[in-house]
C-alpha positions in Angstrom: 194.3 138.4 111.9 196.5 139.7 109.0 196.4 143.4 107.8 195.2 142.3 104.4 192.3 140.5 106.0 191.3 143.4 108.1 191.5 145.8 105.2 189.3 143.4 103.2 186.8 143.5 106.1 187.0 147.3 106.1 186.1 147.4 102.5 183.3 145.0 103.1 182.0 147.2 105.9 182.4 150.6 104.2 181.6 149.5 100.6 184.2 148.2 98.2 182.7 150.2 95.4 183.7 153.6 96.8 185.6 156.0 94.4 189.4 155.8 94.6 189.8 159.4 95.4 187.4 159.0 98.4 189.3 156.0 100.1 190.0 156.6 103.7 190.6 154.9 106.9 187.4 153.7 108.5 188.9 154.6 111.8 189.4 158.2 110.7 187.0 161.1 110.6 186.3 162.6 107.2 188.5 165.6 108.1 191.4 163.3 108.8 191.1 161.6 105.5 191.4 164.9 103.8 194.3 166.0 106.0 192.1 168.3 108.1 192.6 169.1 111.7 189.1 168.2 113.1 188.9 165.5 115.9 188.3 161.9 114.9 184.7 160.8 114.4 184.4 157.3 115.8 180.7 156.9 114.9 181.0 157.3 111.2 181.7 153.7 110.2 178.9 152.4 112.4 176.4 154.9 110.9 177.3 153.5 107.5 176.8 149.9 108.8 173.4 150.9 110.3 172.4 152.6 107.0 173.3 149.4 105.1 171.5 147.1 107.6 174.7 145.1 108.1 174.8 142.0 110.3 175.9 142.2 113.9 179.3 140.6 113.1 180.2 143.4 110.8 180.2 145.9 113.7 183.4 144.3 115.1 185.4 145.0 112.0 186.2 148.8 112.5 187.5 148.0 116.0 189.6 145.1 114.8 191.0 147.2 111.9 192.0 150.0 114.4 193.8 147.6 116.6 195.6 146.0 113.7 196.8 149.5 112.6 198.0 150.2 116.1 195.7 153.1 116.7 195.8 154.9 120.0 193.9 153.4 123.0 191.6 156.4 123.2 190.7 155.9 119.6 190.0 152.2 120.1 187.9 153.0 123.2 185.9 155.5 121.3 185.3 152.9 118.6 184.2 150.4 121.2 181.8 152.9 122.7 180.4 153.8 119.3 180.0 150.1 118.4 178.0 149.5 121.6 175.8 152.5 120.8 175.4 151.3 117.2 174.4 147.8 118.2 171.9 149.2 120.6 170.5 151.4 117.8 170.5 148.4 115.5 168.7 146.2 118.1 166.2 149.0 118.6 165.7 149.3 114.8 165.3 145.5 114.4 162.8 145.5 117.3 160.8 148.3 115.6 160.9 146.5 112.3 159.8 143.3 113.9 157.1 145.2 115.8 156.1 146.9 112.6 155.8 143.5 110.8 153.8 142.1 113.7 151.5 145.1 113.7 151.2 144.8 109.9 150.3 141.1 110.2 147.8 141.9 113.0 146.3 144.7 110.9 146.0 142.4 107.9 144.4 139.7 110.0 142.0 142.3 111.5 141.2 143.4 108.0 140.5 139.9 107.0 138.3 139.5 110.0 136.4 142.7 109.1 135.6 141.3 105.7 134.9 137.7 107.0 133.5 135.5 104.4 135.1 132.1 105.0 136.0 131.3 108.6 138.4 128.5 107.6 140.3 130.9 105.3 140.7 133.5 108.1 141.9 130.9 110.6 144.3 129.5 108.0 145.7 133.0 107.5 146.1 133.5 111.2 148.0 130.3 111.6 150.2 131.0 108.6 151.2 134.5 109.9 151.8 133.3 113.4 154.2 130.6 112.0 156.0 133.2 109.8 156.5 135.9 112.4 157.5 133.5 115.2 159.7 131.6 112.7 158.5 128.2 113.9 158.4 125.0 111.9 154.7 124.3 112.6 151.7 126.3 113.8 148.2 125.0 114.4 144.9 125.8 116.1 142.5 123.5 118.0 138.9 124.1 119.0 136.9 122.7 121.9 134.0 120.3 121.3 131.4 120.9 124.0 129.4 117.8 122.9 132.3 115.3 123.3 134.1 117.3 126.0 137.5 117.4 124.3 139.4 119.6 121.8 140.3 118.8 118.2 142.6 120.0 115.4 140.9 122.6 113.2 143.8 124.2 111.2 147.5 123.2 110.7 150.4 124.9 108.9 153.7 123.2 108.2 152.4 119.8 109.5 153.4 116.7 107.6 151.9 113.9 109.8 148.4 112.8 109.2 147.9 111.3 112.7 149.0 114.6 114.2 146.5 116.5 112.1 143.6 114.3 113.3 144.5 114.5 117.0 141.8 114.9 119.7 142.9 116.0 123.2 140.9 115.4 126.3 140.6 118.3 128.7 143.9 118.4 130.7 145.7 116.0 128.4 149.0 117.2 126.8 150.1 120.9 126.6 147.0 121.9 124.6 144.6 120.1 126.9 146.1 121.9 129.9 145.9 125.3 128.1 142.2 124.6 127.2 141.5 123.6 130.8 143.3 126.4 132.7 142.8 129.2 130.2 146.5 130.1 130.6 149.4 130.0 128.1 151.9 127.2 128.5 155.4 126.8 126.8 157.9 123.9 126.9 161.4 123.8 125.5 161.3 120.0 125.2 157.8 118.5 125.3 158.8 114.9 126.0 161.0 115.9 129.0 158.4 118.1 130.5 156.5 116.4 133.3 154.0 119.2 133.8 151.7 117.8 131.2 149.6 114.6 131.2 151.2 112.5 128.5 149.1 110.0 126.7 150.1 107.4 124.1 147.8 108.9 121.5 149.0 112.5 121.9 152.7 111.5 122.3 152.5 109.3 119.1 151.1 112.3 117.1 153.7 114.7 118.4 156.5 112.2 117.8 155.2 111.6 114.2 155.4 115.3 113.6 158.9 115.5 115.3 157.9 118.4 117.6 160.1 119.4 120.5 159.4 123.0 121.6 155.7 124.0 121.8 154.0 127.2 122.8 150.2 127.2 123.3 147.9 130.2 124.1 144.2 130.0 124.8 141.4 131.4 122.5 139.1 133.2 124.8 135.5 134.4 124.3 134.8 136.4 127.4 135.8 134.1 130.2 135.4 130.9 128.2 138.1 129.0 126.4 137.0 127.9 122.9 140.4 126.6 121.7 144.2 126.9 121.6 146.6 128.4 119.2 150.1 126.8 119.0 153.5 127.5 117.6 156.0 124.6 117.6 159.6 123.8 116.5 161.2 120.5 115.8 164.2 121.5 117.9 164.7 122.8 121.5 163.9 126.5 121.7 163.1 129.2 124.2 160.1 131.4 123.3 160.5 135.0 124.3 157.9 137.0 126.2 157.3 139.1 123.1 156.6 136.0 121.0 154.2 134.7 123.6 152.4 138.1 123.6 152.3 138.1 119.8 150.8 134.6 119.6 148.3 135.7 122.2 147.3 138.6 120.0 146.8 136.2 117.1 144.7 134.0 119.4 142.5 137.0 120.3 142.0 137.7 116.6 141.2 134.0 116.0 138.7 134.0 118.8 137.1 137.2 117.4 137.0 135.6 114.0 135.2 132.5 115.4 132.8 134.7 117.4 132.1 136.8 114.3 131.5 133.7 112.3 129.1 132.4 114.9 127.3 135.7 115.0 127.2 135.7 111.2 125.9 132.1 111.2 123.2 133.1 113.8 122.3 136.1 111.6 122.1 134.0 108.5 120.0 131.4 110.4 117.7 134.2 111.7 117.4 135.6 108.1 116.7 132.1 106.9 114.0 131.7 109.5 112.6 135.1 108.6 112.6 134.1 104.9 110.9 130.9 105.7 108.4 132.7 107.9 107.8 135.1 105.0 107.3 132.2 102.6 104.8 130.6 105.0 103.0 133.9 105.3 102.9 134.2 101.5 101.8 130.6 101.2 99.1 131.1 103.8 98.0 134.3 102.0 97.8 132.3 98.8 95.9 129.5 100.6 93.4 132.0 101.9 93.0 133.6 98.5 92.5 130.2 96.9 90.2 129.0 99.6 88.2 132.2 99.2 88.1 131.6 95.4 86.9 128.0 95.8 84.3 129.1 98.4 83.0 131.8 96.1 82.8 129.4 93.1 81.0 126.7 95.0 78.6 129.1 96.7 77.7 130.6 93.3 77.1 127.1 91.9 74.8 126.2 94.8 72.9 129.4 94.6 72.2 129.1 90.8 71.2 125.4 91.2 74.3 123.7 89.9 74.7 120.0 90.1 77.5 117.6 91.2 79.1 117.7 87.8 79.2 121.5 87.9 81.0 121.2 91.2 83.5 118.8 89.6 84.1 121.1 86.7 84.7 124.1 88.9 87.2 122.1 91.1 88.9 120.9 87.9 89.7 124.5 87.0 91.0 125.3 90.5 93.2 122.2 90.8 94.3 122.3 87.1 93.2 118.7 86.6 90.3 116.4 85.7 87.8 115.9 88.6 84.8 113.5 88.0 81.9 112.5 90.1 81.3 108.7 90.1 78.9 106.4 91.7 80.1 104.5 94.7 80.1 101.2 92.8 82.4 102.6 90.1 85.0 104.0 92.5 87.9 101.8 93.9 86.3 100.2 96.9 89.3 100.1 99.2 90.2 103.7 98.6 86.6 104.9 98.8 86.1 103.2 102.2 89.4 104.6 103.5 88.3 108.1 102.5 84.9 107.7 104.1 86.4 106.4 107.3 89.2 109.0 107.6 87.1 111.9 106.3 90.0 112.9 103.9 90.9 112.4 100.3 93.2 109.4 99.8 95.6 108.6 97.0 94.8 105.6 94.7 97.6 105.0 92.2 97.8 108.3 90.2 94.3 109.4 91.3 92.9 111.0 94.4 89.5 109.7 95.9 87.3 111.8 98.1 84.2 110.0 99.4 80.9 111.8 99.0 78.9 110.5 102.0 76.0 111.5 104.3 75.9 109.8 107.6 76.8 106.2 107.1 75.7 106.1 103.4 78.1 106.4 100.5 76.6 108.6 97.8 79.5 108.5 95.4 83.0 109.9 95.1 84.9 112.8 93.6 87.9 111.5 91.7 90.9 113.6 90.7 92.5 111.9 87.7 96.2 111.6 86.9 97.4 114.0 89.6 99.6 112.0 92.0 101.3 115.1 93.5 98.8 117.0 95.6 99.7 119.5 98.2 97.6 119.7 101.4 95.8 122.9 100.2 94.6 121.2 97.0 93.7 118.1 99.0 91.6 120.2 101.3 90.0 121.8 98.3 89.0 118.4 96.9 87.6 117.4 100.3 85.6 120.6 100.6 84.2 120.0 97.1 83.2 116.5 98.2 81.4 118.0 101.2 79.5 120.4 99.0 78.6 117.6 96.6 77.2 115.6 99.5 75.1 118.6 100.6 73.8 119.0 97.0 72.9 115.4 96.8 71.1 115.5 100.2 69.2 118.6 99.1 68.2 116.9 95.9 67.4 113.8 97.8 65.0 115.8 99.9 63.4 117.2 96.8 63.4 113.8 95.2 61.7 112.1 98.2 58.4 113.5 97.1 59.0 112.0 93.7 60.0 108.8 95.3 56.8 108.7 97.2 54.9 109.3 94.0 56.8 106.4 92.4 56.0 104.2 95.4 52.4 105.1 95.2 52.3 104.2 91.5 53.9 100.8 92.1 51.6 100.2 95.1 48.6 100.9 92.7 50.1 98.4 90.2 50.5 95.8 92.9 47.1 96.3 94.7 44.6 98.2 92.5 44.1 95.9 89.5 41.2 97.8 88.1 43.0 101.0 87.4 42.6 102.8 84.0 45.6 101.8 81.8 45.6 105.3 80.3 45.9 107.0 83.7 48.6 104.6 84.7 50.6 105.4 81.6 50.2 109.1 82.2 51.4 108.9 85.8 54.4 106.7 84.7 55.3 109.1 81.9 55.5 112.0 84.3 58.0 110.0 86.3 59.9 109.1 83.1 58.8 105.5 83.3 57.5 103.4 80.3 55.0 100.8 81.3 54.9 99.4 77.8 58.5 98.3 78.0 59.6 94.9 79.3 60.2 94.9 83.0 61.3 92.6 85.8 59.9 92.8 89.3 62.5 92.5 92.1 62.1 91.8 95.8 65.0 93.1 97.9 65.7 92.5 101.6 68.5 93.1 104.1 70.1 90.0 105.5 71.8 91.6 108.5 70.3 91.3 112.0 69.7 94.7 113.7 70.4 95.2 117.4 67.1 96.8 118.1 63.9 97.9 116.4 65.2 101.5 115.8 68.3 100.2 114.0 66.2 97.8 111.9 63.9 100.6 110.9 66.8 102.9 110.0 68.4 100.1 107.9 65.1 99.6 106.0 64.9 103.3 105.4 68.4 103.3 103.9 67.5 100.3 101.7 64.3 102.1 100.5 66.2 105.3 99.9 68.9 103.5 97.9 66.3 101.5 95.9 64.3 104.6 95.1 67.5 106.4 93.9 68.3 103.4 91.7 64.8 103.3 90.3 64.8 107.0 89.6 68.1 106.7 87.7 67.0 103.6 85.8 63.5 104.9 84.9 61.8 102.4 87.2 59.7 102.4 90.3 60.3 101.4 93.9 58.3 101.0 97.1 58.7 99.7 100.6 56.7 96.4 101.2 56.7 93.4 103.4 59.8 94.4 105.5 61.9 95.0 102.3 61.7 96.8 99.0 60.1 96.0 95.7 61.5 97.4 92.5 60.1 97.5 88.9 63.0 98.0 86.6 63.1 97.9 82.8 65.2 95.2 81.0 67.6 96.5 78.4 68.3 94.8 75.1 70.1 91.5 75.7 69.6 91.8 79.4 68.2 89.0 81.6 66.3 89.0 84.8 69.2 87.1 86.5 71.8 89.7 85.5 69.5 92.5 86.6 68.9 90.9 90.0 72.6 90.4 90.6 73.5 94.0 89.6 70.8 95.3 91.9 72.0 93.2 94.8 75.6 94.5 94.4 74.4 98.1 94.0 72.1 98.2 97.0 74.6 96.3 99.2 77.3 98.8 98.4 75.0 101.7 99.1 73.8 100.6 102.5 77.0 98.7 103.5 75.1 95.5 104.2 74.3 92.3 102.3 71.1 92.7 100.3 69.4 89.6 98.7 67.4 90.2 95.5 64.9 87.8 93.8 63.6 88.6 90.4 60.6 87.5 88.4 60.5 86.4 84.8 60.2 89.3 82.3 56.7 90.9 82.2 55.3 93.0 79.5 52.4 95.5 78.8 52.0 96.3 82.5 49.4 99.1 81.9 47.1 96.8 80.1 47.6 93.9 82.5 48.4 95.4 85.9 47.6 92.2 87.7 50.7 90.7 86.2 52.8 92.9 88.4 51.3 91.3 91.6 51.9 87.8 90.2 55.5 88.8 89.2 56.1 90.2 92.7 54.9 86.9 94.3 57.4 85.0 92.0 60.2 87.4 92.9 59.5 86.8 96.6 59.6 83.1 96.2 63.0 83.4 94.5 64.1 85.6 97.3 63.0 83.1 99.9 64.7 80.3 98.0 68.0 82.2 97.9 67.9 82.7 101.6 67.0 79.1 102.3 69.9 77.9 100.0 72.4 80.1 102.0 72.9 82.6 99.1 72.2 85.7 101.1 73.6 88.9 99.5 73.1 87.4 96.0 70.6 87.9 93.2 68.7 85.4 91.0 65.6 84.7 89.0 63.3 81.7 88.7 65.2 80.5 85.6 68.4 80.0 87.6 66.8 77.2 89.7 66.3 74.6 86.9 63.2 72.4 87.4 62.9 74.0 90.9 62.0 77.2 89.0 58.8 75.4 88.0 57.8 75.4 91.6 58.9 79.0 92.1 57.3 80.5 89.0 53.9 81.8 89.3 52.7 80.8 85.8 54.5 77.4 85.8 56.3 77.9 82.4 56.6 74.3 81.5 57.2 75.0 77.8 60.0 77.4 78.7 61.6 74.8 81.0 61.5 72.1 78.4 62.8 74.4 75.7 65.7 75.6 77.9 66.6 72.0 78.9 66.3 69.9 75.8 65.1 72.3 73.2 68.2 71.9 71.0 67.8 68.1 70.8 64.1 68.5 69.9 65.0 71.0 67.2 67.8 68.8 65.9 65.4 65.8 65.5 62.9 68.0 63.8 65.4 69.2 61.3 67.3 66.0 60.6 64.7 63.4 61.2 67.0 61.7 63.8 66.0 59.8 66.9 68.0 61.5 69.6 65.0 62.0 72.0 64.0 58.3 71.8 67.7 57.3 72.4 67.9 59.6 75.5 64.6 58.0 76.8 66.0 54.5 76.3 69.4 55.5 77.7 68.0 56.8 81.0 65.5 53.9 81.2 68.4 51.4 80.9 70.3 53.0 83.8 72.6 55.0 81.5 74.0 51.7 80.1 74.9 51.9 76.3 74.9 48.0 76.0 71.4 47.6 77.3 70.3 50.7 75.4 71.4 49.1 72.0 69.4 46.0 72.9 66.3 48.0 73.7 66.6 50.1 70.5 67.8 47.1 68.4 70.7 49.0 67.0 74.5 48.6 67.1 76.3 49.8 70.2 78.3 52.2 68.0 75.1 53.8 66.8 74.2 54.4 70.5 77.6 55.9 71.1 77.4 58.2 68.1 73.9 59.4 69.1 75.0 60.1 72.7 78.1 62.0 71.4 75.7 64.2 69.3 73.6 64.8 72.4 76.7 65.9 74.3 77.6 68.4 71.6 74.0 69.9 71.7 73.5 70.0 75.5 77.1 70.4 76.8 79.7 68.2 78.3 78.1 68.1 81.7 74.7 66.7 80.5 75.3 63.4 82.3 76.0 65.0 85.7 73.4 64.1 88.3 71.8 67.5 88.4 71.6 67.9 84.6 70.6 64.3 84.1 67.7 64.9 86.6 66.5 68.0 84.7 66.8 66.3 81.3 64.8 63.3 82.5 62.1 65.7 83.8 62.1 67.7 80.6 61.8 64.4 78.6 58.8 63.3 80.6 57.1 66.7 80.3 57.8 66.7 76.6 56.1 63.3 76.2 53.2 64.5 78.3 52.8 67.6 76.1 53.1 65.7 72.9 50.1 63.3 72.6 51.5 61.6 69.5 54.4 60.3 71.6 52.4 58.9 74.4 
């Protein structure tokens, strides 16, 4: 090495920017540079190198310079000794600085752990700091999966291969699997040449994708259990020192503590959530109790002050913040009502809720919550409780009404049996029951069509029928009584109403109420019952004949009047209303002939007499066949398109004969 090069190295070691007046030989003590007589200080240049934090190579330069200048051997030996001491001090200082950095990193990690908010963020910081302090290319952390019995990648730092980042290692597979299985740290300078590990294609492919060679893995321990592994790895062969293994172990301990703290925090949060949920349940139950108490108080008050079913509905409407109505069983949706009765709970029907009001096996009606599809169990129970109270109210009122029903039955019995009653007394008795004997009525005979298993069941069914009929009579301002194994009703006819329609409605209503088929026969309308009480008995006999005819014709569960049976009605009717039959059958043709002076009736007679042949009819009438066709077309418009059907033709022929018999001029 040349002198100029050594001097340049000296200036680099001692500082090229020193003042010119202070330039001195780095191998000399300060006293020698000033021409003093003190002994040479060999440590001075090395102290300056230590102060500057120079690299280890720079410590050779003072020794090389002294040799180049031909310094004495003792001087060179002193410099060599000082160099060794300085390098030891430098190594110690570097170790302290490294230890200080490690402690600082551990402190920061512990600080992060103390303020743990996000477990992933803390684990990521641990992996990043481990990679930085150990100076590795990659650092990563895996956790054990107790369900699947393997370990999987949780956090990676410096990784570039997707397959590596998604690796799962079975227990005992690869370096990490061995660490997880044995709870001991393992290190390899060259992973693929190390036969201590169980190599698999999947793991080796992931490690190869990442380009890793040297790998260090330490276990994450919670007590005596391994929960994962912390790794540091290089993409070149490398020997990990004992201090580095210990440092990574410290980070692994912090990572395990972070996971444990996160688990405890999760358990605490879960416990708090459970407590909050329990608190909410307690508050809800408290609210339920308060609401139930409020409903109970309101309903009890209603019962005590004699409230009715509609008062109950109004009170429940306020509690449920909706519209609740009481309806008759026939007016409620049949399927939903039956489901509610069978289950004993309110059921949803479209946007409404239906709660059956029932007593025993009898449906008394329903409470309907309108337009309220969302109903919690508490409100549903409130509606069901209101339905129960409503049924109790109805039963109580029924008990009170049974006396009135008996009175109604006695009045009807008197109309049927005691024909010499005073009309004025009959009207007074009816008036007290809100019945008007001067109105037009129909007498109806109703009977169950089901077959009872024994006498007790049959008697119970008859009682239910009588109860339902009495209730119907009371609500329709009529009378009802049990008679001849069935029930007889006297019901007023409304404007435009017919006996047939009344019979059919009554059959449907009673059948729904008792859950069995009920057949109803009706009489023709009767009037002025108080003045002619005997007409009630005659109408009842007619209604019974209609009832028997319905059952013989297989029309059980239906309702009809004598007028529905055509000419058979003449046989059923008590007064044999021939004029009425003729008028209903051919009255329009008779009236047309009377108004227009036409000959439609004679044409009909001839048509039927000639076997319904237009050709023979025109010969008999001595008219053109077109005239016959025109007259028959007019008859069709008056009587309907089906007038030539066998049943209608039979009735028309009977009406024509009765009309001729009743009109002497036409005989």
